[in-house]
KEKE-3310 file (N, C-alpha, C; in steps of 0.2 Angstrom, whole numbers, plus 5000, padded with zeros to 4 digits):
npx = (6262:6271:6277:6292:6298:6317:6325:6330:6333:6330:6326:6313:6307:6303:6295:6301:6319:6327:6340:6357:6367:6366:6369:6378:6393:6399:6411:6417:6414:6409:6397:6386:6374:6374:6367:6369:6368:6358:6346:6348:6345:6331:6326:6326:6319:6305:6307:6303:6291:6284:6285:6295:6309:6319:6337:6351:6367:6386:6401:6411:6404:6403:6416:6412:6404:6391:6388:6387:6378:6367:6367:6366:6353:6345:6346:6340:6326:6321:6318:6330:6329:6317:6324:6331:6347:6359:6375:6392:6406:6422:6436:6450:6464:6477:6488:6484:6487:6500:6504:6502:6489:6476:6460:6451:6456:6455:6440:6438:6442:6436:6422:6422:6424:6414:6404:6407:6407:6393:6387:6382:6379:6379:6377:6363:6364:6378:6386:6396:6405:6408:6416:6431:6445:6457:6458:6456:6442:6439:6446:6437:6423:6425:6430:6418:6409:6415:6412:6400:6397:6404:6395:6392:6388:6372:6367:6373:6376:6377:6383:6384:6387:6392:6379:6385:6397:6391:6383:6395:6401:6392:6390:6402:6401:6391:6397:6408:6401:6399:6391:6379:6375:6361:6355:6357:6363:6360:6361:6346:6333:6318:6323:6336:6339:6348:6349:6339:6342:6350:6353:6341:6335:6343:6339:6326:6327:6334:6330:6336:6335:6332:6337:6336:6350:6351:6336:6328:6335:6345:6337:6331:6318:6310:6305:6297:6300:6312:6313:6322:6338:6347:6354:6355:6360:6373:6380:6390:6394:6381:6377:6387:6383:6372:6370:6374:6364:6355:6344:6337:6331:6325:6312:6304:6303:6295:6285:6284:6280:6265:6257:6260:6252:6239:6236:6233:6246:6264:6277:6289:6281:6275:6287:6294:6281:6283:6294:6293:6285:6295:6307:6312:6314:6316:6331:6329:6337:6336:6336:6329:6314:6301:6305:6307:6294:6286:6291:6287:6271:6271:6271:6257:6252:6247:6250:6244:6242:6244:6250:6261:6267:6266:6274:6288:6288:6298:6311:6329:6344:6357:6373:6383:6389:6400:6401:6399:6404:6416:6423:6434:6450:6459:6451:6443:6452:6457:6443:6439:6451:6450:6434:6434:6446:6438:6428:6416:6407:6393:6377)
npy = (6172:6165:6174:6169:6174:6173:6162:6167:6177:6197:6197:6196:6185:6176:6161:6154:6152:6160:6151:6158:6151:6148:6158:6169:6173:6160:6157:6158:6147:6130:6123:6121:6126:6137:6154:6168:6189:6193:6184:6180:6192:6190:6181:6183:6195:6190:6181:6193:6198:6186:6187:6184:6186:6181:6180:6169:6167:6167:6168:6163:6157:6156:6165:6175:6184:6178:6185:6199:6199:6197:6207:6218:6217:6218:6231:6238:6231:6232:6236:6239:6239:6230:6218:6201:6197:6185:6180:6168:6163:6156:6145:6149:6152:6140:6148:6160:6155:6152:6164:6170:6176:6181:6172:6181:6194:6187:6184:6198:6203:6196:6198:6212:6212:6204:6211:6224:6216:6214:6227:6233:6239:6232:6217:6206:6192:6184:6170:6156:6144:6131:6120:6127:6119:6120:6133:6142:6142:6152:6162:6162:6167:6177:6185:6186:6192:6205:6209:6211:6220:6232:6234:6230:6217:6208:6200:6182:6165:6149:6132:6117:6110:6098:6094:6096:6104:6116:6118:6120:6131:6140:6140:6145:6158:6163:6163:6172:6183:6187:6188:6176:6159:6161:6153:6137:6131:6117:6100:6094:6085:6077:6063:6063:6063:6065:6075:6076:6067:6074:6087:6095:6093:6101:6112:6114:6116:6127:6138:6140:6144:6134:6130:6124:6118:6110:6107:6100:6090:6091:6091:6078:6075:6082:6076:6065:6048:6042:6055:6067:6080:6093:6096:6086:6077:6082:6085:6082:6081:6084:6070:6061:6061:6059:6045:6034:6028:6027:6017:6015:6027:6030:6025:6031:6042:6041:6037:6053:6059:6050:6057:6068:6067:6064:6074:6083:6091:6098:6089:6095:6106:6096:6090:6101:6105:6096:6097:6112:6109:6103:6114:6132:6138:6133:6133:6135:6133:6142:6143:6143:6149:6142:6136:6145:6146:6136:6133:6143:6141:6130:6134:6136:6123:6110:6095:6079:6073:6059:6059:6064:6054:6044:6048:6045:6037:6025:6027:6025:6024:6036:6038:6051:6063:6071:6089:6087:6073:6076:6076:6073:6083:6079:6075:6089:6095:6091:6089:6105:6108:6101:6107:6121:6122:6118:6125:6120:6123:6116:6122)
npz = (4757:4771:4787:4801:4816:4816:4827:4841:4836:4832:4818:4806:4796:4779:4775:4766:4761:4750:4741:4733:4728:4716:4706:4699:4691:4677:4674:4684:4691:4694:4690:4675:4677:4681:4683:4673:4675:4674:4672:4686:4691:4688:4693:4709:4709:4705:4717:4729:4723:4727:4741:4746:4758:4763:4760:4755:4753:4749:4750:4744:4734:4716:4717:4723:4713:4715:4727:4721:4714:4718:4730:4720:4714:4724:4728:4719:4717:4730:4746:4758:4769:4772:4767:4772:4773:4771:4772:4771:4779:4776:4782:4789:4777:4772:4768:4775:4789:4787:4785:4798:4800:4810:4816:4820:4810:4800:4799:4800:4786:4778:4782:4777:4765:4759:4763:4754:4740:4742:4742:4753:4768:4778:4788:4786:4794:4799:4793:4798:4789:4788:4800:4809:4811:4813:4818:4834:4842:4852:4845:4836:4838:4845:4833:4827:4836:4836:4826:4826:4837:4830:4820:4808:4806:4809:4815:4820:4812:4806:4799:4793:4805:4819:4833:4846:4845:4838:4852:4861:4857:4859:4871:4876:4870:4879:4890:4889:4885:4871:4856:4851:4842:4829:4821:4811:4798:4791:4784:4778:4774:4767:4763:4772:4785:4796:4805:4815:4825:4836:4833:4830:4841:4848:4846:4845:4860:4863:4856:4842:4825:4813:4797:4783:4770:4755:4751:4743:4741:4732:4720:4718:4726:4720:4708:4698:4699:4686:4679:4677:4675:4669:4680:4689:4680:4679:4693:4703:4715:4723:4717:4725:4734:4739:4730:4736:4742:4734:4731:4742:4747:4736:4740:4748:4739:4728:4736:4738:4726:4724:4736:4730:4719:4722:4728:4721:4717:4718:4717:4723:4732:4741:4746:4753:4761:4770:4776:4780:4791:4801:4802:4804:4792:4776:4765:4749:4733:4718:4699:4690:4687:4690:4700:4713:4712:4713:4728:4736:4733:4744:4757:4759:4757:4768:4775:4780:4796:4795:4781:4782:4791:4783:4774:4782:4787:4779:4781:4784:4794:4789:4781:4790:4775:4765:4769:4782:4785:4792:4804:4809:4812:4802:4791:4789:4786:4775:4766:4765:4758:4745:4744:4741:4730:4721:4720:4724:4734:4745:4748)
capx = (6269:6271:6283:6291:6306:6323:6326:6331:6334:6323:6323:6308:6308:6300:6295:6306:6324:6331:6346:6358:6374:6365:6368:6385:6397:6399:6417:6421:6412:6410:6390:6383:6368:6375:6365:6371:6366:6350:6342:6348:6338:6323:6321:6327:6314:6301:6304:6303:6285:6279:6284:6304:6314:6324:6341:6357:6373:6391:6408:6412:6400:6408:6423:6411:6399:6385:6385:6385:6373:6360:6369:6363:6347:6342:6347:6335:6322:6318:6322:6335:6325:6313:6326:6334:6352:6366:6381:6396:6413:6426:6440:6456:6469:6484:6491:6484:6490:6508:6504:6499:6482:6471:6456:6449:6460:6451:6433:6437:6443:6428:6416:6424:6425:6407:6401:6410:6403:6386:6386:6378:6382:6377:6376:6361:6364:6384:6386:6402:6401:6411:6422:6437:6448:6463:6458:6454:6435:6437:6445:6431:6418:6428:6430:6411:6405:6418:6408:6392:6400:6407:6386:6395:6382:6366:6365:6378:6374:6383:6382:6390:6392:6389:6374:6389:6399:6386:6381:6400:6402:6387:6391:6408:6399:6389:6404:6413:6395:6400:6384:6379:6374:6355:6354:6360:6361:6363:6359:6342:6327:6314:6327:6341:6336:6351:6348:6333:6346:6353:6355:6334:6334:6346:6337:6322:6327:6337:6327:6338:6333:6335:6336:6344:6352:6349:6331:6323:6342:6347:6331:6328:6313:6304:6305:6294:6307:6312:6314:6328:6337:6355:6358:6354:6367:6380:6380:6394:6393:6375:6379:6393:6381:6364:6372:6375:6358:6349:6336:6331:6328:6319:6307:6303:6303:6292:6278:6281:6276:6260:6254:6259:6247:6235:6232:6235:6251:6270:6281:6291:6277:6275:6292:6294:6280:6285:6302:6292:6283:6301:6310:6310:6314:6320:6337:6327:6339:6331:6339:6324:6306:6296:6307:6306:6286:6284:6293:6282:6267:6271:6269:6252:6250:6247:6250:6239:6245:6244:6252:6268:6269:6267:6282:6294:6291:6303:6317:6333:6349:6361:6378:6385:6395:6400:6406:6397:6410:6421:6424:6441:6453:6462:6446:6441:6458:6455:6436:6440:6457:6445:6430:6439:6450:6432:6421:6409:6403:6388:6372)
capy = (6167:6167:6175:6170:6177:6168:6158:6171:6186:6201:6197:6193:6180:6172:6154:6151:6156:6159:6149:6160:6147:6146:6163:6174:6173:6155:6157:6155:6141:6122:6122:6122:6130:6146:6159:6176:6193:6197:6179:6181:6197:6189:6175:6186:6197:6185:6180:6198:6196:6181:6186:6181:6190:6180:6176:6166:6169:6164:6174:6157:6156:6160:6171:6182:6186:6179:6190:6206:6199:6198:6215:6223:6215:6220:6237:6240:6230:6230:6243:6235:6237:6224:6210:6199:6196:6179:6176:6164:6164:6149:6143:6153:6146:6139:6153:6163:6153:6152:6169:6173:6182:6179:6171:6187:6197:6185:6187:6205:6204:6192:6203:6217:6207:6203:6221:6227:6211:6215:6233:6235:6243:6230:6209:6203:6184:6181:6163:6152:6140:6127:6121:6126:6113:6125:6141:6142:6141:6161:6166:6163:6169:6184:6190:6188:6198:6211:6212:6213:6227:6237:6236:6226:6210:6209:6191:6177:6159:6145:6129:6112:6106:6093:6097:6097:6108:6123:6118:6122:6137:6146:6141:6149:6166:6165:6164:6177:6189:6186:6185:6167:6159:6161:6150:6131:6129:6111:6096:6091:6085:6069:6057:6064:6066:6064:6082:6073:6063:6078:6095:6095:6093:6105:6119:6118:6118:6135:6143:6140:6143:6127:6134:6118:6117:6104:6104:6095:6084:6092:6088:6074:6076:6086:6074:6059:6043:6043:6059:6068:6086:6094:6096:6078:6071:6085:6089:6078:6082:6079:6061:6059:6065:6054:6039:6029:6028:6029:6012:6015:6034:6029:6022:6038:6048:6037:6041:6059:6057:6047:6061:6075:6064:6062:6080:6088:6098:6095:6083:6101:6109:6089:6088:6106:6105:6089:6103:6118:6108:6104:6119:6138:6141:6129:6135:6133:6136:6143:6143:6142:6155:6138:6134:6149:6148:6130:6131:6148:6138:6124:6136:6135:6117:6107:6087:6077:6068:6052:6062:6066:6048:6040:6051:6046:6026:6020:6032:6021:6030:6038:6039:6057:6062:6077:6091:6084:6069:6082:6074:6074:6090:6080:6076:6093:6100:6086:6091:6110:6109:6101:6110:6126:6120:6115:6130:6118:6120:6115:6128)
capz = (4760:4779:4789:4806:4820:4815:4831:4845:4835:4830:4809:4801:4791:4775:4777:4761:4759:4742:4740:4729:4727:4708:4703:4698:4684:4678:4672:4692:4695:4693:4688:4670:4676:4685:4679:4674:4681:4668:4673:4691:4694:4687:4698:4714:4706:4706:4723:4728:4720:4731:4749:4750:4761:4765:4753:4757:4749:4751:4747:4740:4728:4711:4719:4725:4710:4720:4730:4719:4710:4727:4732:4717:4713:4733:4730:4716:4719:4740:4753:4760:4780:4772:4765:4778:4768:4776:4769:4776:4775:4775:4787:4784:4772:4774:4766:4779:4793:4786:4785:4804:4801:4816:4815:4822:4806:4794:4800:4797:4782:4776:4782:4773:4757:4756:4761:4746:4733:4740:4741:4758:4774:4788:4782:4792:4798:4795:4793:4798:4783:4790:4806:4807:4816:4814:4822:4844:4845:4855:4840:4828:4842:4848:4828:4826:4840:4835:4819:4828:4840:4827:4817:4801:4807:4815:4819:4817:4813:4808:4794:4794:4810:4824:4839:4851:4841:4842:4861:4865:4855:4861:4877:4875:4869:4883:4896:4886:4882:4866:4852:4850:4834:4831:4817:4808:4790:4790:4780:4780:4770:4768:4762:4773:4793:4801:4810:4820:4831:4842:4830:4830:4849:4853:4842:4848:4867:4864:4851:4838:4821:4806:4790:4782:4762:4751:4756:4740:4739:4723:4715:4719:4729:4715:4702:4697:4696:4679:4677:4675:4672:4669:4687:4691:4678:4682:4701:4706:4724:4726:4716:4731:4743:4739:4725:4738:4746:4730:4732:4748:4745:4731:4741:4749:4733:4727:4740:4738:4720:4726:4737:4728:4714:4728:4733:4714:4719:4713:4723:4727:4738:4744:4749:4757:4767:4777:4778:4784:4798:4806:4802:4803:4785:4770:4759:4743:4727:4712:4694:4684:4688:4693:4706:4718:4712:4719:4734:4738:4735:4747:4763:4760:4761:4777:4776:4787:4800:4791:4776:4785:4794:4776:4769:4785:4789:4775:4784:4787:4796:4784:4785:4786:4769:4763:4772:4787:4785:4793:4812:4814:4807:4798:4786:4789:4782:4767:4764:4764:4751:4741:4740:4738:4726:4715:4720:4725:4743:4747:4751)
cpx = (6268:6278:6284:6298:6312:6325:6325:6332:6328:6322:6318:6308:6303:6302:6300:6311:6326:6338:6350:6365:6373:6367:6376:6390:6401:6405:6422:6418:6413:6403:6388:6376:6368:6370:6369:6366:6358:6346:6342:6341:6334:6321:6322:6320:6309:6301:6302:6293:6281:6280:6292:6305:6321:6331:6349:6360:6379:6396:6410:6409:6401:6412:6417:6406:6392:6380:6382:6381:6367:6360:6362:6357:6342:6341:6340:6330:6316:6321:6325:6334:6320:6315:6330:6342:6356:6369:6385:6402:6416:6431:6445:6460:6475:6491:6491:6488:6496:6509:6504:6493:6480:6465:6451:6451:6454:6444:6433:6436:6437:6422:6416:6421:6416:6403:6402:6406:6394:6382:6381:6382:6382:6378:6371:6360:6372:6386:6393:6400:6404:6417:6427:6442:6456:6465:6456:6447:6436:6438:6439:6426:6419:6427:6423:6409:6410:6416:6403:6394:6402:6400:6387:6389:6378:6367:6370:6374:6379:6380:6386:6393:6387:6385:6382:6393:6398:6384:6388:6402:6398:6388:6397:6406:6394:6392:6405:6407:6399:6392:6385:6375:6365:6352:6359:6357:6363:6358:6353:6336:6323:6319:6335:6343:6339:6351:6343:6338:6349:6351:6346:6333:6336:6344:6330:6322:6328:6334:6333:6337:6336:6334:6338:6343:6348:6342:6325:6331:6342:6341:6327:6323:6308:6303:6301:6300:6307:6315:6321:6330:6346:6360:6360:6359:6373:6384:6382:6395:6387:6375:6383:6387:6375:6364:6371:6368:6349:6342:6332:6329:6323:6313:6302:6300:6298:6283:6277:6276:6268:6254:6253:6254:6239:6231:6232:6241:6258:6272:6287:6286:6277:6280:6294:6289:6279:6290:6298:6288:6289:6304:6309:6310:6317:6326:6334:6331:6333:6335:6334:6318:6303:6300:6306:6297:6284:6287:6288:6274:6266:6269:6262:6248:6251:6246:6249:6245:6250:6248:6260:6271:6270:6275:6289:6295:6295:6311:6321:6339:6354:6367:6380:6390:6396:6403:6405:6400:6416:6423:6431:6446:6459:6458:6444:6444:6457:6449:6439:6446:6451:6439:6431:6441:6445:6427:6416:6407:6396:6383:6372)
cpy = (6170:6169:6172:6172:6170:6168:6165:6178:6190:6202:6193:6189:6177:6165:6150:6155:6157:6157:6151:6156:6146:6151:6167:6169:6165:6154:6155:6151:6136:6120:6124:6125:6136:6151:6166:6180:6194:6190:6180:6185:6195:6185:6179:6191:6193:6184:6185:6198:6191:6182:6185:6188:6189:6177:6176:6164:6164:6170:6167:6156:6159:6166:6177:6184:6184:6184:6197:6206:6200:6205:6220:6223:6218:6226:6239:6239:6230:6236:6238:6235:6232:6217:6209:6193:6190:6180:6172:6167:6158:6151:6149:6147:6145:6144:6159:6160:6155:6160:6174:6178:6176:6176:6179:6193:6193:6186:6193:6207:6201:6194:6210:6215:6207:6208:6223:6222:6216:6222:6236:6238:6240:6220:6206:6197:6183:6173:6159:6145:6134:6126:6123:6124:6118:6131:6140:6146:6149:6162:6168:6166:6176:6188:6189:6192:6204:6214:6214:6220:6233:6238:6232:6221:6210:6204:6186:6169:6153:6137:6123:6110:6103:6096:6100:6104:6116:6124:6120:6128:6143:6146:6146:6158:6166:6166:6170:6184:6191:6185:6178:6166:6158:6156:6143:6131:6122:6105:6092:6089:6078:6065:6057:6068:6066:6069:6080:6070:6069:6084:6097:6098:6101:6112:6121:6118:6126:6139:6146:6140:6138:6130:6129:6118:6110:6100:6100:6089:6085:6089:6083:6073:6079:6083:6066:6054:6044:6048:6062:6076:6086:6093:6088:6074:6075:6088:6083:6078:6081:6070:6057:6057:6058:6047:6032:6025:6027:6023:6015:6022:6034:6026:6029:6042:6049:6037:6047:6062:6055:6052:6066:6073:6064:6070:6087:6094:6094:6093:6090:6103:6103:6089:6097:6108:6102:6092:6107:6116:6106:6109:6129:6142:6136:6132:6133:6136:6136:6146:6143:6146:6148:6136:6137:6149:6143:6131:6136:6145:6134:6127:6137:6127:6114:6098:6087:6073:6061:6052:6059:6057:6043:6040:6047:6039:6024:6023:6025:6025:6029:6040:6046:6057:6072:6082:6090:6078:6071:6082:6072:6083:6086:6079:6081:6097:6097:6090:6100:6113:6107:6104:6116:6127:6122:6121:6126:6116:6121:6121:6128)
cpz = (4768:4780:4798:4809:4815:4823:4838:4844:4833:4823:4809:4796:4785:4778:4772:4761:4753:4742:4734:4724:4718:4702:4702:4692:4683:4674:4679:4695:4691:4688:4680:4671:4682:4681:4679:4676:4678:4673:4682:4697:4693:4691:4705:4713:4708:4714:4729:4729:4724:4737:4751:4753:4763:4759:4756:4751:4750:4747:4743:4736:4722:4713:4722:4721:4714:4722:4730:4716:4713:4726:4727:4715:4719:4731:4724:4714:4726:4742:4757:4768:4777:4768:4770:4772:4772:4769:4772:4771:4778:4781:4784:4781:4772:4771:4772:4786:4793:4787:4794:4805:4804:4813:4816:4815:4801:4793:4796:4791:4777:4774:4778:4764:4754:4757:4755:4741:4734:4740:4747:4764:4780:4782:4790:4796:4794:4798:4793:4796:4786:4795:4803:4813:4817:4817:4827:4842:4846:4850:4835:4833:4845:4842:4825:4831:4840:4830:4820:4832:4836:4821:4810:4800:4813:4818:4816:4818:4810:4805:4794:4800:4814:4830:4844:4850:4842:4849:4862:4862:4857:4869:4881:4875:4875:4890:4892:4886:4876:4861:4851:4844:4835:4826:4815:4803:4791:4783:4780:4775:4771:4768:4767:4781:4799:4807:4818:4826:4838:4839:4831:4837:4851:4852:4845:4857:4869:4858:4847:4832:4814:4800:4784:4774:4759:4753:4751:4737:4732:4717:4714:4722:4725:4709:4702:4694:4689:4676:4677:4674:4674:4676:4689:4688:4678:4688:4703:4714:4727:4722:4723:4737:4745:4732:4730:4742:4742:4730:4736:4748:4741:4733:4742:4742:4728:4731:4740:4734:4720:4729:4734:4722:4718:4727:4724:4715:4716:4721:4727:4732:4743:4749:4755:4761:4771:4779:4783:4792:4802:4808:4801:4793:4780:4766:4755:4737:4721:4707:4688:4689:4693:4700:4712:4718:4715:4724:4736:4739:4739:4755:4762:4760:4766:4774:4780:4790:4796:4785:4778:4786:4788:4771:4775:4785:4783:4778:4786:4787:4791:4787:4784:4781:4767:4767:4780:4787:4791:4800:4813:4809:4803:4791:4784:4784:4775:4763:4761:4758:4746:4739:4739:4734:4720:4717:4721:4733:4740:4749:4758)
residu = (MET:GLN:TYR:THR:LYS:LEU:GLY:SER:SER:ASP:LEU:THR:VAL:SER:ARG:ILE:CYS:MET:GLY:CYS:MET:GLY:PHE:GLY:ASP:ALA:LYS:ASN:GLY:GLN:HIS:SER:TRP:THR:LEU:ASP:GLU:GLU:HIS:SER:ARG:GLU:ILE:ILE:LYS:ARG:GLY:LEU:GLU:LEU:GLY:VAL:ASN:PHE:PHE:ASP:THR:ALA:VAL:GLY:TYR:GLN:SER:GLY:THR:SER:GLU:GLN:TYR:VAL:GLY:ARG:ALA:ILE:ARG:ASP:PHE:ALA:ARG:ARG:GLU:ASP:VAL:VAL:VAL:ALA:THR:LYS:PHE:LEU:PRO:ARG:THR:GLN:GLU:GLU:ILE:ALA:ALA:GLY:VAL:SER:GLY:GLN:GLN:HIS:ILE:GLU:ASN:MET:VAL:ASN:THR:SER:LEU:ARG:ASN:LEU:GLY:LEU:ASP:TYR:ILE:ASP:LEU:TYR:ILE:TYR:HIS:MET:TRP:ASP:TYR:GLU:THR:PRO:LEU:TYR:ASP:ILE:MET:ASP:GLY:LEU:ASN:ARG:MET:VAL:GLN:ALA:GLY:LYS:VAL:ARG:TYR:ILE:GLY:ILE:SER:ASN:CYS:LEU:ALA:TYR:GLN:LEU:ALA:LYS:ALA:ASN:ALA:LEU:ALA:GLU:ARG:GLU:GLY:PHE:ALA:LYS:PHE:VAL:SER:ILE:GLN:GLY:HIS:TYR:ASN:LEU:ILE:PHE:ARG:GLU:GLU:GLU:ARG:GLU:MET:ALA:LYS:LEU:CYS:ALA:GLU:ASP:ASN:ILE:ALA:MET:THR:PRO:TYR:SER:SER:LEU:ALA:GLY:GLY:ARG:LEU:SER:LYS:HIS:PRO:GLY:GLU:THR:SER:LYS:ARG:LEU:GLU:GLU:ASP:SER:TYR:ALA:ARG:PHE:LYS:TYR:ASP:ALA:THR:ALA:GLU:GLN:ASP:GLY:VAL:ILE:ILE:ARG:ARG:VAL:ALA:ASP:VAL:ALA:ASP:ARG:ARG:GLY:VAL:SER:MET:THR:GLU:VAL:SER:LEU:SER:TRP:LEU:LEU:ALA:LYS:VAL:THR:ALA:PRO:VAL:VAL:GLY:ALA:THR:LYS:MET:HIS:HIS:ILE:GLU:GLY:ALA:ALA:LYS:ALA:VAL:ASP:LEU:GLN:LEU:THR:ALA:GLU:GLU:MET:ALA:TYR:LEU:GLU:GLU:PRO:TYR:VAL:PRO:HIS:LYS:LEU:VAL:GLY:VAL:MET:ALA:GLN:ASN:THR:PRO:ALA:ALA:ALA:LYS:GLU:GLN:HIS:VAL:TRP:SER:THR:GLY:ASN:GLN:ASN:ILE:GLU:GLN)
# end
């Protein structure tokens, strides 16, 4: 395993981050592939053996049971100081807004809930899961800064935002002396490269770590054409994101398979090797042992410039989809209700 600093923070993270959205009590989730605690622990333990020290979860995953499984496994299998735990919080609910709960109060409540779930004294990286158009940005940044000052959170990150929003938030933080976002967890992979337009440039200039989710496009970038799986068949949110562009994406997927066959490696290794050349640490969801083992191998694979160009050449622009399509307050509100109501929030 290789390690690097997470942006401008002093956190040392493995180049692979284990995505823990698939862990948790299945009756609290929508996915048939959600793993129970016994199998979740096996995969977390194997990840630690392979050198993975970076784990990503969220309070919204399986009603907090993902956090509980991750926290117990880390306490049993690792030293706290050797791992980097990231978790996320959602915007205020309509009930909280009606009750007058401020953004600062909401964040403190969410931090305390996650700490209880995890059974930990602090969170290494606390991530703003999706932009809250109904809460003043000042309240969000102030609330997060209070948690850093209280020692409950070491650093803060953000997910599912546009480049201007990240720049605006960090400018406010700098002006007010608040903690700034050190990482962005966005939608980025070989068949969805819209982050390269502005976000990647902002992150490079300001030393903000990119830790993208959907790094294998819901499994599409890890399977030869014609191969399928339970997740590919049943993941309605992934189909919503990728089905409309399946034909053009298929050209790239076939090239991934071609490179993998020529190099004698898996498609997972090729797809993640490409992404590792672009970002700090991709978030790789793991619900089977070979998922994390294949991801760990990708760190040792270096693609040639010719292979990188071959994989990139067929790409055509894609529309923003899912939570990233929420570029208006009304759309954001509709998306938030849909996501939280279905426990189907993307990693």
